[in-house]
C-alpha positions as CSV (number, residue, x, y, z in Angstrom):
1,M,-105.1,-23.9,29.0
2,E,-106.2,-25.9,26.0
3,I,-105.3,-29.6,26.1
4,P,-104.3,-31.0,22.6
5,D,-107.1,-33.2,21.2
6,G,-104.7,-35.9,20.3
7,L,-103.6,-36.3,23.9
8,V,-107.2,-36.3,25.1
9,R,-108.1,-39.1,22.6
10,A,-105.0,-41.1,23.5
11,Q,-105.6,-40.9,27.2
12,I,-109.3,-41.9,26.9
13,A,-108.5,-44.8,24.5
14,Y,-105.7,-46.2,26.6
15,G,-106.4,-45.0,30.1
16,G,-110.2,-45.0,30.3
17,D,-111.4,-43.3,33.6
18,A,-107.8,-42.8,34.8
19,G,-107.0,-41.1,31.5
20,R,-110.0,-38.8,31.8
21,E,-109.0,-37.9,35.4
22,F,-105.5,-37.1,34.3
23,I,-106.7,-34.8,31.5
24,A,-109.1,-33.0,33.8
25,G,-106.3,-32.2,36.2
26,L,-103.8,-31.1,33.7
27,P,-104.5,-27.3,33.7
28,A,-104.2,-27.1,37.5
29,R,-101.0,-29.2,37.4
30,A,-99.5,-27.1,34.7
31,A,-100.3,-23.9,36.7
32,E,-98.8,-25.4,39.8
33,F,-95.4,-26.3,38.3
34,L,-95.1,-23.1,36.2
35,E,-95.4,-21.2,39.5
36,R,-93.3,-23.6,41.6
37,W,-90.4,-23.8,39.2
38,R,-90.7,-20.1,38.2
39,L,-91.3,-20.9,34.5
40,R,-92.8,-18.9,31.7
41,R,-94.5,-20.6,28.8
42,T,-93.0,-19.7,25.4
43,G,-95.1,-21.7,22.9
44,P,-97.9,-24.1,22.3
45,G,-98.0,-27.5,24.0
46,M,-96.7,-30.7,22.4
47,H,-97.7,-34.2,23.2
48,G,-97.3,-37.9,22.7
49,V,-99.6,-40.6,23.9
50,T,-98.9,-40.2,27.7
51,A,-97.7,-36.6,28.3
52,L,-98.2,-32.9,27.7
53,V,-94.9,-31.1,27.0
54,L,-94.8,-27.3,27.4
55,P,-91.9,-25.2,26.1
56,V,-90.9,-22.8,28.8
57,E,-88.2,-20.3,29.9
58,R,-86.6,-20.6,33.4
59,A,-86.0,-17.7,35.7
60,D,-82.4,-17.5,34.4
61,G,-83.6,-17.2,30.8
62,S,-82.6,-20.7,29.7
63,A,-85.0,-22.7,27.6
64,A,-86.5,-25.9,29.0
65,V,-89.6,-28.1,28.6
66,L,-92.1,-29.0,31.3
67,K,-93.3,-32.6,30.9
68,L,-96.5,-33.6,32.6
69,G,-97.4,-37.2,32.2
70,R,-99.5,-40.0,33.7
71,V,-96.9,-42.2,35.3
72,D,-97.3,-45.9,34.5
73,E,-95.1,-49.0,34.8
74,E,-93.1,-48.1,31.7
75,S,-92.4,-44.4,32.5
76,A,-91.9,-44.7,36.3
77,G,-88.2,-45.2,36.0
78,E,-87.6,-42.2,33.7
79,P,-86.1,-39.8,36.3
80,L,-83.9,-42.6,37.6
81,A,-82.5,-43.3,34.2
82,L,-82.0,-39.6,33.3
83,R,-80.1,-39.0,36.5
84,A,-77.9,-42.1,35.9
85,W,-77.1,-41.0,32.3
86,D,-76.6,-37.3,33.4
87,G,-77.0,-36.0,29.9
88,R,-74.6,-38.5,28.3
89,G,-76.4,-39.4,25.1
90,C,-79.7,-38.1,26.3
91,V,-81.7,-35.0,27.4
92,R,-80.7,-33.6,30.8
93,L,-83.1,-33.7,33.8
94,L,-83.4,-30.3,35.6
95,E,-86.2,-30.9,38.1
96,H,-88.4,-33.8,39.1
97,D,-91.5,-34.0,41.4
98,A,-91.8,-37.5,42.8
99,V,-95.5,-37.1,43.8
100,T,-96.9,-36.3,40.3
101,G,-94.0,-37.4,38.1
102,A,-93.6,-33.9,36.6
103,L,-90.3,-33.3,34.9
104,L,-88.4,-30.2,33.9
105,L,-86.0,-31.0,31.0
106,E,-83.5,-29.1,28.9
107,R,-85.0,-28.1,25.6
108,L,-83.7,-29.8,22.5
109,D,-84.8,-29.1,18.9
110,E,-88.2,-30.8,18.5
111,R,-88.3,-29.5,14.9
112,R,-85.4,-31.8,14.0
113,P,-86.1,-35.4,14.9
114,L,-83.8,-38.2,13.6
115,S,-86.6,-39.2,11.2
116,E,-85.7,-36.2,9.0
117,L,-82.1,-37.6,8.6
118,A,-83.5,-41.0,7.9
119,E,-85.5,-39.7,4.9
120,R,-82.2,-38.6,3.3
121,D,-79.8,-41.3,4.6
122,A,-81.4,-44.3,6.3
123,R,-78.2,-46.0,7.1
124,Q,-76.7,-43.0,8.7
125,A,-79.8,-42.7,11.0
126,V,-79.1,-46.3,12.1
127,R,-75.5,-45.5,12.8
128,V,-76.7,-42.5,15.0
129,V,-78.9,-44.9,17.0
130,G,-76.0,-47.3,17.4
131,E,-73.8,-44.6,18.7
132,L,-76.4,-43.4,21.2
133,L,-77.2,-46.9,22.4
134,G,-73.5,-47.5,22.9
135,R,-73.4,-44.6,25.3
136,L,-76.7,-45.3,27.0
137,T,-76.2,-49.0,27.6
138,G,-72.7,-48.4,28.9
139,V,-74.3,-47.4,32.2
140,R,-75.4,-50.0,34.7
141,A,-79.1,-49.7,35.6
142,P,-79.7,-48.1,39.0
143,A,-81.8,-49.7,41.7
144,G,-85.5,-49.2,41.2
145,V,-85.6,-49.7,37.4
146,R,-87.8,-52.6,36.3
147,G,-86.0,-55.6,35.0
148,L,-86.0,-57.3,31.7
149,G,-86.1,-60.7,33.5
150,G,-89.6,-60.0,34.8
151,V,-90.7,-58.7,31.4
152,A,-89.4,-61.8,29.7
153,A,-91.0,-64.2,32.2
154,G,-94.3,-62.4,31.7
155,M,-94.1,-62.8,28.0
156,L,-93.4,-66.5,28.2
157,E,-96.3,-67.0,30.6
158,S,-98.6,-65.2,28.0
159,V,-97.6,-67.3,25.0
160,P,-99.8,-70.4,25.5
161,A,-103.0,-68.3,25.7
162,A,-101.9,-66.1,22.8
163,L,-101.2,-69.0,20.5
164,G,-104.9,-70.0,20.8
165,R,-105.8,-66.7,19.1
166,V,-103.2,-66.9,16.3
167,A,-104.1,-68.6,13.1
168,P,-102.2,-71.9,12.5
169,G,-99.4,-71.8,10.0
170,R,-96.7,-69.2,9.4
171,A,-97.7,-66.7,12.1
172,R,-98.2,-69.2,14.9
173,G,-94.9,-70.9,14.0
174,L,-93.0,-67.7,14.2
175,V,-94.6,-66.9,17.6
176,V,-93.4,-70.3,18.9
177,D,-89.9,-69.8,17.5
178,C,-89.6,-66.3,19.0
179,A,-90.7,-67.6,22.4
180,A,-88.2,-70.4,22.2
181,A,-85.4,-67.9,21.5
182,V,-86.4,-65.8,24.5
183,A,-86.5,-68.9,26.7
184,E,-82.9,-69.6,25.9
185,V,-81.7,-66.2,27.2
186,A,-84.3,-65.3,29.8
187,G,-82.2,-66.7,32.6
188,E,-79.5,-64.0,31.9
189,P,-81.5,-60.8,31.3
190,G,-78.5,-58.4,31.9
191,D,-78.0,-55.3,34.0
192,R,-77.4,-52.5,31.5
193,L,-79.6,-49.4,31.5
194,L,-81.9,-49.6,28.5
195,H,-83.9,-46.9,26.9
196,W,-86.3,-49.5,25.4
197,D,-88.0,-47.0,23.0
198,L,-85.3,-45.5,20.9
199,H,-87.2,-44.9,17.7
200,Y,-86.3,-42.0,15.4
201,G,-89.0,-39.8,16.9
202,N,-87.2,-40.1,20.3
203,V,-83.9,-38.8,19.0
204,L,-83.7,-35.0,18.6
205,A,-81.0,-32.6,17.5
206,G,-79.4,-31.0,20.5
207,G,-79.5,-27.3,19.4
208,G,-83.0,-26.2,20.0
209,G,-83.2,-23.3,22.5
210,G,-79.6,-23.8,23.5
211,G,-80.0,-27.4,24.7
212,G,-77.5,-30.2,24.1
213,G,-74.6,-28.4,25.6
214,G,-72.2,-29.7,23.0
215,R,-72.7,-33.3,24.1
216,G,-73.3,-34.4,20.5
217,P,-75.5,-33.6,17.5
218,W,-78.2,-36.0,18.6
219,L,-79.7,-36.8,22.0
220,A,-82.3,-39.3,23.2
221,I,-85.6,-38.4,24.9
222,D,-88.5,-40.1,26.5
223,P,-87.0,-43.4,27.8
224,K,-89.1,-46.2,29.1
225,P,-86.2,-47.7,31.2
226,L,-85.3,-51.3,31.7
227,A,-82.4,-53.1,33.4
228,G,-81.3,-55.7,30.9
229,D,-79.5,-56.9,27.8
230,P,-78.7,-54.3,25.1
231,G,-79.9,-56.8,22.5
232,F,-83.5,-55.8,23.5
233,E,-82.9,-52.3,22.2
234,L,-82.4,-53.0,18.5
235,L,-85.8,-53.5,17.0
236,P,-87.0,-49.9,16.8
237,A,-84.1,-48.9,14.6
238,I,-84.5,-52.1,12.5
239,R,-88.2,-51.3,11.9
240,N,-88.1,-47.5,11.5
241,A,-88.3,-46.5,7.8
242,F,-88.8,-50.2,7.3
243,A,-87.1,-52.0,4.3
244,A,-86.9,-55.8,4.4
245,D,-83.7,-55.8,2.4
246,E,-82.0,-53.7,5.0
247,V,-82.9,-55.8,8.1
248,R,-79.7,-57.8,8.1
249,W,-77.5,-54.8,7.5
250,R,-79.2,-52.9,10.3
251,F,-78.9,-55.8,12.7
252,D,-75.2,-56.2,11.8
253,A,-74.5,-52.5,12.1
254,L,-76.2,-52.2,15.5
255,T,-74.6,-55.3,17.0
256,G,-71.2,-54.2,15.7
257,A,-71.6,-50.7,17.2
258,L,-72.5,-52.1,20.6
259,G,-70.1,-55.1,20.5
260,L,-72.8,-57.6,21.1
261,D,-72.8,-61.3,20.9
262,R,-74.9,-61.9,17.7
263,E,-76.8,-64.9,18.9
264,R,-77.9,-63.3,22.1
265,A,-78.8,-60.1,20.3
266,R,-80.8,-62.1,17.8
267,A,-82.7,-63.9,20.6
268,W,-83.5,-60.6,22.4
269,T,-84.5,-58.9,19.2
270,L,-86.9,-61.8,18.5
271,G,-88.1,-61.1,22.1
272,R,-89.1,-57.6,21.1
273,V,-91.0,-59.1,18.1
274,L,-92.7,-61.4,20.5
275,Q,-93.6,-58.5,22.9
276,N,-95.2,-56.6,20.1
277,V,-97.1,-59.6,18.8
278,L,-98.4,-60.4,22.3
279,W,-99.7,-56.8,22.6
280,D,-101.4,-57.1,19.2
281,V,-103.1,-60.3,20.2
282,E,-104.2,-58.8,23.5
283,A,-105.7,-55.8,21.6
284,G,-107.7,-58.2,19.4
285,E,-105.8,-57.6,16.2
286,R,-107.0,-60.1,13.5
287,G,-103.7,-60.4,11.8
288,L,-100.1,-60.1,12.9
289,D,-98.0,-57.2,11.6
290,E,-96.2,-58.2,8.4
291,E,-93.1,-56.2,9.2
292,Q,-92.8,-58.1,12.5
293,L,-93.1,-61.4,10.8
294,L,-90.5,-60.5,8.1
295,V,-88.0,-59.3,10.8
296,A,-88.4,-62.6,12.6
297,E,-88.1,-64.7,9.4
298,L,-84.9,-62.8,8.3
299,L,-83.3,-63.2,11.7
300,L,-84.2,-66.8,11.9
301,G,-82.7,-67.4,8.4
302,R,-86.0,-68.2,6.8
303,R,-85.6,-65.7,3.9
C-alpha cells in the first residue's frame, strides 16, 4: 500500500523517529484492520498531518472510512468525544481499537468541505459553525478528556520565556495583554465538550456514501477534544477566510449563537491567540502572524 507523500513528510517533520516508525508500520496496520473489521477498500487514501484515512465498504455494504493515526495528547480523547456526541453534530464512530487508536467512522462527503460554502457566502459558513458548536458544546465532557484548565496553566507558565523572544513593541504588548485576559478566566475553565479544531476543513457535508443519516447538512470531523469553556472554540471560524473587517461580526454571531458571555468569550478567544503565538515562538518564527495580532487588537478595542 502506498503511503501519501504528504503524510510521510508531515510525520517526519513533526514526529521525528516516532513519525518514521508510525509510517513504517502503516501498511501492516491497515491490513490488520481491513481484515479484523471485514472491510473492503473503495478508493485512494486521504490524509491530514497525523492520520491516514481509507475509504472502505463494510460487510453490510455501507460506506465508512478507516482512520489510522498516531495518537498524541490532542487526539487521545477523540473516541471519548465521538461516543459522547453520538453523531449529534458530528461524524459517528462505528468501531475503535484502544491499543492502536484505529477508528472506523461513517463516511461523509469529503468532496464538500464547508470551505466551499465559505467561498460563496462567508457569513453563512460562520453561521453553520455556530450552529454546530451549539450542538457540540451542549454536551458535558466525559471523564478522561484533557481539561482546558491545564492547557491554560501551561500557557501562562510559558509566557515569561516566550516574551524574551518577541520583539519589544506592538507584538510583545499584545502577548502580555492576551496572557492577562487568560489569567482572569483560567480559574473557571468550564466543563463543556469542546471540538477545539472546528475550522472549515473539519466540517463536511453529510451525504457522501450515505453518511450523515439526516442529522443535518453539515457535520464535524476530527476533534481534538477538551473539557472547557465554549469561548475557546471561536477563533478558527474567525480566522478562516480571514477578513479584518469581519472579525467583530463573526465574534458577535458566534457568541450570540452559543449564548455566551461576551467578556468571557473574548478572554478565551484571546487565549487561543496566545496559544498559537506561543507555538510560533517555540517553532522559532521570527515574526508573529499578522492575522493573530489583528484579531487580538480588534477584540481588545485597539482598532
